[in-house]
Structure formats: C-alpha cells, structure tokens
N, C-alpha and C positions, 0 to 999 in steps of 0.2 A: 887211345880214345878222345872224344873229343870234350872240350871244356863243357860245351850245352847239356853231354851223356854224364857226365859227373855231378852236375849241378841238379839235375832230376833223381839220380841216385842218391844223392846227400838229403834233398828235399823229403824223399820218400822214406828214407830211413829216420828222419828225424818226426815226421810225421808217424811213423810206426813208435817210436820209443816216448814221446812225450805223455800221451794218455797214461801210461803206466807210472812213469815217474809222477804226474800229477796226483795218481790214485796215491803211489806211497806217500809222498811230500802231506797229503791230506791224513793219511793214517798216522803218521807221525804227529803232525799238530795237534789232531784230534787227543792221540795217548797224552802228549804231554800237557794239554788243558786237563783233561781227566785227571793225571795225576796232581797237578796243582790244587786243583780243586780239592781232591782227597786229603792232600796235606794241610790246606787250610782248614778243613774242618774238622782235623784229628787234631788241631792245636786251637780249636776254639770251644768254650766251655767245661773246661777241665776242672778238677778239684787236686788241691794237695793232699799229702799225708792224713792232714788233720780234717778232712771234709770239708775243706773252705775252697772259696771260689779263687785260683788262681790263674793268671794271664789273661788273655783277652776273652772276653764275653760278648756276646748279642744281645742288646739293649732294645727294645723296642718303645716308640714314643707315638703320643696320640696327636693331636691337631694341636695342642698346647706344648707340645714338648715335654709334658709327663710320661714316665715310666706306664708304660700298659702293656696286656698280654697282646701277643701275636695277631688273634684274630681282630683287635681292634688298633692295631697299630697303622698308623699312617707314612714314618718314616721308621729306620732304623741305624745303630751307630755298634762301634766295638769300643766298650768299656773296659780300661783296665785294671785287673783286681790283684792285691798283694796281700795273701794272708786273710783274705774275708773281706777286704776293705778296698773299695773302690776310690783309683785315684782319682778320677773326675770330681766324683761327689763329696770327696773330704777337702778338697783345694780350690774349690769352686762353687759356690753359691748365689746365682742372680738372685736378685731381690724381686720379686714378682708377685702379685695378686690378682683377684677377677679384673681389676681395671688395665692390666698389663696387655699392651698391644705387639703382639710379637711378627716380626716380618722376614721369612726365608728368603733368600735370592741364591738359587743352584748357582755353580760354576757356569755350566753348560744346561741347556733346555732339550731333554730327550724326550718322544711321546712315552706315555706313562699308559702301562697296558693293565699292571696292577701293581695294589699296594700291599706293603710297605715298600718304599724307595728307600736306597741307600743315601745317606747325609753326604753333600758335597759340595757345600758351599757356606755361606755366612748367616747367620740367624741374630738378627737384632731386636732389643728388649726396649720397649719405651714405654714411660708410665702415664697417667691420664692427662699430665701435659705436655705432652708428645717429647719429652726428653730421654735421650739416649742415656738407659741405666745398667745395660748392660750388651755384650756382644761375643757371640762364640763363632769360629772357625774350623769348619771340618774338611779334609781331604780324604778320600774314597774310604768314609766312615770314621776314621780316625781322628780324635781331635788334634787341633792344631793350634789354637790362638783364644783364649779366652780372656773376658775383660769385664773386670767390675767398676763402675763409675759411680762417685758420690758426689753429689751437687749440693753445697746449702751455701748463703740461706735462699728459698724461694726459686731452687731447681736453678739457679744461674751458673751455667759452665765455668764462667768468668770468676766466679768467687768462691774461694776455700774449695776448691774442686781437689777429690782424692781421686786417687786410679790406681786400683790392682790389676795386674797383667800376668798370666799365666801361658808359659810357651812349653807345649808337650813336645813339639818336634825337635829330637837330639838333644833333648835337655839334659843337662848335667853329666856329661860324658856318655852319650847313649845309655844313662842308666833309665830301663824303662821304669824303674820304681817311683821315679821322681821327677818335678817338673821345675823349670825355671823360673821363679817368682821376680816379679819388679813392682817395688813401692812407690808410684808417683804423685807427688804434691802440686800442684798448680803448675802442670806442665814439667815439674823439674824432679828427675829421676834421684830419689834416694838411698835407695839399696836395693840390691839383687841377692837371692840368695835358692839353694835348692830346700824342694819341697816334696815330702815324702809321703807316699799312702799311708801311712802308718804317724802323719802327722809330725815328723819329725822335722828339724830345719838345720842343714849345715852348710858351710861354706858362704856364708854372708861377705859381701863385701859393700862397703859403703861409698857413695860417691858426693858426698858434702860432709861439713865440719860436724862430729858428733862427740859425744861423750856418753858412754854406757854406764848404767849403774844398776847394783845387784839389790839393794832394799830404797826402801822410801823412810825417812823419820822426819818427825815432826812433831807439833803441838798436838794433844788430841783435848779438845773441849765437850765437854758433857752436860745435859740436865735429866735428872731424874726423880721422878715422883713416886715415891717409895713409904705410903702414908704421912710422908712428909718432903718437903724439897730438898733435893742435894743436888749440889752444883761440882763439877768435876773438871781438874785441870791436870794434865799430865803429859807423860812423854810416850810416843807410840814409834815402834819400828815395825814394818812392814818388807817381807823379802819378795818383792813385787820386781822382777828385771825388767829390764829394758832399757831405752836408748833416749838421750835428748837430743833434737837435732835442730842445732845454731838456725838455721835457715828460716826455720816455719816456728820457732819458740815454741815447742812443744814436744811431750814425752809420748814414745810409743811405746807400747806394752808388749812383752813378749808371752805371759802368762796372767790368766783371770782367775788361778786358785793357787792361792800363796798362805804362808803360816804368818804370823806377828805376835809381838807381846807388846803390852802397855802396863807401864809404871805410873799411876797417878794418885792424886791428893784429893778429897772429899771433906765438904763442910755444908751445914745445916742449920739454921738458925731461924727458930718460928715457936708461939707461944712459951716466951723466956727461958727455952731450953736451946743449946747449943750443940751441936756434934759434931765429930771431927772422924777423918778416915784414913786407909790406906788400903789402894788394891791394886794388886798383880794378878793380870790377866796375859793367858794364853790365847790367840784366834786364830781361824783357822778361814779364809772366803773363798768359797767357789763361786764363782761367776758372781751372782747376785744375790748370793745367802751368806751369812758371815755367824759364824757360831764362834763362842769364847767358854773357858773354863777357867776358876780361878780362885784366888783366896782374896777375903776382904776383912778389914779389921775398924768396926766401927767403937769409937770413945767419948764420954764425956769428960775423958781427964781424969776419972776417979775409978771406972773400971772397964772394961774390955769386951768387945762381942765379936767372937773370931768367927768367919764363916764361909763355908765352899758358896762358890755362884756358878750356875749354869745359864747360859744364855744364847738366844737365836735369835735372828731377822732380818730384815732385806737391808743390801748395801750397794752402794751405787759406787762401783770400782774401787772399793775398799777406802771411799774416800767422805762417804755419810751413810750414815747407819740409823736404823730405827729397831731398838733392840726392847725384848724382854728378856726378863732376868728371875730365876729362882733362886734362893740361897737355903742354905742349910746350917741350921746353927751348929757350932762346935762346944758351945758351952751349956749349962745347964739353965742359967739365966738370961737368956737372949733380952734385949730390950723390946719393952711391948708396943712402943710406938715404930718402933722399926720394921716394917711388914718384910714378909720370905718375897713377894711378890713387887716387881718392878719394872716401870716402862719408861724409856730415856730414849733422847735422841742424841746421836753422837757426831760430833765432825772432826776430822782428823786434817 
C-alpha cells in the first residue's frame, strides 16, 4: 500500500472515533462534577447528635455584610460551626456602626447574572475618619485572614496601635475547629496562639520578654456613706490571670471573670462618735459587674456589731467599683446610727 493510502485511512479512522471519544469524555466529566456537587451539598448544613450546627454551613449576607435570609442576600460564605458555635463569630467581631464604610474587592470580576454571589476577595472596614478598622479575606467562600485594628489616640495608626489577626487556613495543624491568632502592638508581634470555636486557647507562644501572673494583689481604698462616713483601707487579691509585656509596659488579661477576696480596716469619726471595723469579703467580677459577700464587724471599743454584707455594682476591669451594700445584723442590738444600706466607691 502507498503511504498516501495509509494516511487517508488513518485520518478516516480518527474522524470516526473522535466524536464518540468526546461524548464519552464529556459524560465522565459531567458525572464527576455532579458527584462532587452532591458530596459538597451532603457535607453542608449538618447537625450533630445534639441537634447543634456542626461543620460548614452556608451564611447569607446583605450589602452591609450582616447575616440575612437568602431572599435578601447579596453575598454568601461558608461558616464553620463546632457544637453549635461559629468559629468566625466567636473569634472575630469587627467594630462597626451606622457610620462604618465597607468596601469589597473581589479577586476577579465575572459577569453577575444573579445574587447572592460567593465571597472571593477582600473586605475592608473604615470608620467615619476613613481609618481602616477591620479587614477580612475570603477564598472561594471560606474565611482566610481576618484583622481587627485599634488605633488611639485620635485614630492615628502610628500611635499606640493594636492589631488582632486571625488565620483560618491550615491553622493549628489543620484543626478545623481552631484559628491561629496573633496579637500585634505597634507593629511588634507579641504572641501567637490557637483559638477554638468554644473560646478555648492553647499552644500560646510569646515573641517578646514577658512575665505571666495568676493573680493581682494590692491595696484597696474605699469610701462609704452609711448614715455616716466610713473610710476603708485593706488588702485585695484578685485571681485575674494574664501576662505583663515588658516591651509595652502593660498587662494583657486572659479572663474578665474572676474571683477575689479582701481584708480591710474601717474607720469613722463624726458627731463625737468614733467607730472602727474589720471586713472580710469574697468577690466575683463578671466583666463589668462586681458582686460581693462577706462579714463585717463594727465596734466602738465597748460593744460589737457583726453583720453579713451583700453588695453589687459596676466595675472597671476589677480596678474601680461603685458598690451598693446591704447588711444583715447578726446581733440583737446593732448600732442604730449605722444603716443597713450603704453606697461606696472603691479603688484597687
């Protein structure tokens, strides 16, 4: 046979086989896409045995990036839940209000035929002074990097700026329950740690000189009005854990709910009457609320007035409190000019 005949026969065979091969390959590709989509959908929006959200869930967002229903959504993303708690929501809360300006910059621009669209890019949050206060980055709908930026005074990013950074990609040994968190101050990384959806911390590593502490102790100074003026001085121990960072000369607290106790001495002198007292108090501070229970003894050096005291009031990081106390006498003849009600200002 001639070479021209073989070439013609080969081209004919290729021409006959190619359409079937293309159809077969097309069917296999379509099947794999459908199988992948089905597998993805099967792993979304699932509950655990306790009927709590677990794993990836679709979250729909409006134009201001607040969660909403699908019918009102402009964007959507994948949020990871662990035992009903969102990893993103608990570890990152961007400061925003009605004056916050939000700018979304997608990684690529495609013609938009319908909403909502999958988040794939960067979200910038600006305050009314056009200062960047927050940043979020998404890859194919999944959180990648989040940043919270704190600048003071006067929103000057060069003065006393603090930065919280959350890395979601392959964080903490591919643990989907956790993110990798960095605390940065004035551009200096202070430490990193893993941060779980249940608000648990572990594997903290410091980059600067520091000293950890398990409690804060010091002098307690107070003034109380209780039908008469009482002044207080004592010793206080609050079990507020944290770390002192040498480079910024400041304390970073790990917990804002903590117990404590106080032993103090009281004195009052007015209207030719002098009273002294001793007070033993157990306290518990829950964020901005301080509560106390204890025992107090008032005396004029001739007789004694023992009372149980109960108190509650606002507190600023356990360092300053404005308290209301109510006392229950334990003796049959308490001092008549010392009221059961008192208001006090306390400085630790």
